[in-house]
C-alpha positions in Angstrom: 18.0 -15.7 -50.5 16.5 -12.5 -49.4 17.6 -10.5 -46.4 16.3 -7.1 -45.4 14.1 -7.2 -48.5 17.2 -7.3 -50.7 19.3 -10.1 -52.3 22.1 -11.1 -50.0 25.5 -11.4 -51.6 28.0 -14.1 -50.6 31.7 -14.0 -49.7 32.2 -17.2 -51.9 31.1 -17.5 -55.5 27.9 -19.6 -55.5 26.2 -20.8 -58.7 22.7 -19.4 -59.2 21.3 -23.0 -59.5 22.5 -25.8 -57.3 23.5 -28.7 -59.5 22.6 -31.3 -56.8 19.0 -30.3 -56.0 18.1 -27.6 -58.6 17.5 -25.1 -55.9 17.9 -21.4 -57.0 19.3 -18.3 -55.4 16.8 -15.5 -55.9 17.5 -11.8 -56.7 14.5 -9.7 -56.1 12.5 -7.7 -53.6 13.2 -4.0 -54.2 10.3 -2.8 -52.1 6.7 -3.7 -51.4 4.9 -7.0 -51.6 3.3 -6.3 -55.0 6.7 -6.6 -56.6 7.4 -9.6 -54.4 4.2 -11.3 -55.6 5.0 -10.6 -59.2 8.5 -12.0 -58.8 7.4 -15.1 -56.8 4.9 -16.1 -59.4 7.7 -16.1 -62.1 10.1 -18.4 -60.3 9.6 -21.9 -61.8 11.6 -24.5 -60.0 12.4 -22.5 -56.9 11.7 -24.7 -53.9 12.5 -22.5 -50.8 12.5 -18.8 -50.2 14.2 -17.7 -47.0 13.5 -14.4 -45.4 15.4 -12.6 -42.7 13.2 -12.3 -39.7 15.3 -9.4 -38.3 14.5 -6.9 -40.9 11.9 -4.2 -39.8 10.6 -3.9 -43.4 10.4 -7.7 -43.8 8.4 -8.0 -40.5 5.8 -5.7 -41.9 5.5 -7.7 -45.1 5.9 -11.2 -43.8 2.3 -12.1 -43.6 1.5 -10.9 -47.1 4.7 -12.6 -48.5 3.9 -15.8 -46.7 0.4 -15.9 -48.2 1.9 -15.4 -51.6 4.5 -18.1 -51.2 1.9 -20.5 -49.9 -0.3 -19.7 -52.9 2.7 -20.5 -55.2 3.4 -23.8 -53.2 6.8 -22.7 -52.1 8.4 -23.8 -48.8 9.2 -20.9 -46.4 12.1 -20.3 -44.2 13.1 -17.6 -41.7 16.6 -16.8 -40.6 17.6 -15.2 -37.2 20.8 -13.5 -36.3 22.7 -14.3 -33.0 21.2 -11.3 -31.2 17.6 -12.3 -32.1 15.8 -14.2 -29.4 14.3 -17.6 -30.3 10.8 -16.5 -29.3 10.8 -14.0 -32.2 10.0 -17.0 -34.4 6.8 -17.8 -32.4 4.3 -15.8 -34.7 5.6 -17.6 -37.8 5.8 -21.3 -36.7 2.5 -22.3 -38.1 3.5 -21.0 -41.5 7.2 -22.0 -42.1 9.1 -25.0 -43.2 12.7 -24.0 -42.3 14.5 -22.0 -39.7 18.1 -20.9 -40.2 19.9 -19.9 -37.0 23.0 -17.9 -37.7 25.8 -18.9 -35.4 28.0 -15.9 -36.5 27.1 -12.4 -37.5 26.2 -12.7 -41.1 28.4 -11.2 -43.8 31.8 -12.8 -43.9 33.1 -16.4 -44.0 35.6 -17.7 -41.6 34.1 -16.3 -38.4 34.3 -18.1 -35.0 31.3 -20.1 -34.0 29.3 -18.4 -31.2 28.8 -21.3 -28.7 26.0 -19.3 -27.0 23.8 -20.1 -30.0 23.7 -23.8 -28.9 21.1 -22.8 -26.3 19.1 -21.0 -28.9 19.1 -24.2 -31.2 17.8 -26.2 -28.2 15.1 -23.6 -27.5 13.9 -23.6 -31.2 13.9 -27.3 -31.2 11.6 -27.3 -28.2 9.4 -24.5 -29.5 8.7 -26.3 -32.8 7.7 -29.5 -31.0 6.2 -32.0 -33.4 5.8 -29.5 -36.3 7.8 -30.5 -39.5 10.2 -27.6 -39.4 13.8 -28.1 -40.4 16.4 -26.3 -38.2 19.6 -25.3 -40.1 22.6 -23.6 -38.6 25.2 -21.4 -40.4 28.5 -19.9 -39.3 31.6 -21.4 -38.0 30.5 -24.9 -38.7 33.2 -27.6 -38.6 33.3 -31.1 -37.3 33.4 -30.1 -33.6 30.8 -27.3 -33.8 28.6 -29.3 -36.1 28.5 -32.1 -33.6 27.4 -29.7 -30.9 24.7 -28.2 -33.1 23.4 -31.7 -34.0 23.2 -32.5 -30.3 21.3 -29.3 -29.6 18.7 -30.0 -32.3 20.0 -28.9 -35.7 18.9 -30.9 -38.7 21.1 -29.2 -41.4 24.6 -27.8 -41.1 25.7 -25.1 -43.4 29.5 -25.1 -43.7 31.8 -22.9 -45.9 35.2 -22.1 -44.7 35.9 -25.5 -43.0 35.1 -27.3 -46.3 37.1 -24.9 -48.5 40.1 -25.2 -46.2 39.9 -29.0 -45.8 42.7 -31.0 -47.4 40.0 -33.3 -48.8 36.7 -31.4 -49.1 34.7 -34.3 -50.4 35.7 -36.4 -47.4 35.1 -33.5 -45.0 31.6 -33.1 -46.3 31.0 -36.9 -45.8 32.2 -36.5 -42.2 29.8 -33.6 -41.6 26.9 -35.6 -43.1 27.8 -38.5 -40.8 27.3 -36.2 -37.7 23.6 -36.6 -38.0 23.8 -40.3 -38.0 25.6 -40.6 -34.7 
């Protein structure tokens, strides 16, 4: 996960490789797309690279990085923070596979869900139309907010604190997964 052209740390310890899907967390992008291209070409098994749309440096490099990612057959995702308008994604819709809408300000777990982001989720869903782009939401996700996000158009719920605090985390995950089936 790359934000502002740098690896983004986590508030929870996360394995470098997901045992369920084999997805990897990526630590790279010092500066410049030449280093990015070199690193991208050396990432066997990496399926998705997500870039932070809000970074000024990343905006300048997005087109070159997108070409490099496509050349290496990687799926591409962009994330947007709460203050970023949905229409900031328009220039990239033809090239991306995933959109992550932050429903809290990134950085720390346990924040309160920003309900104003529900409208942004619905706007993004409408913007993508029939394109095969997955919408994920991250921040303050629990059973109540997750249901609201799914109703607004989210495909994927990223939950942390609610799962870690649940009496039965496995059951809680199943309940979150079932929200998409209702």
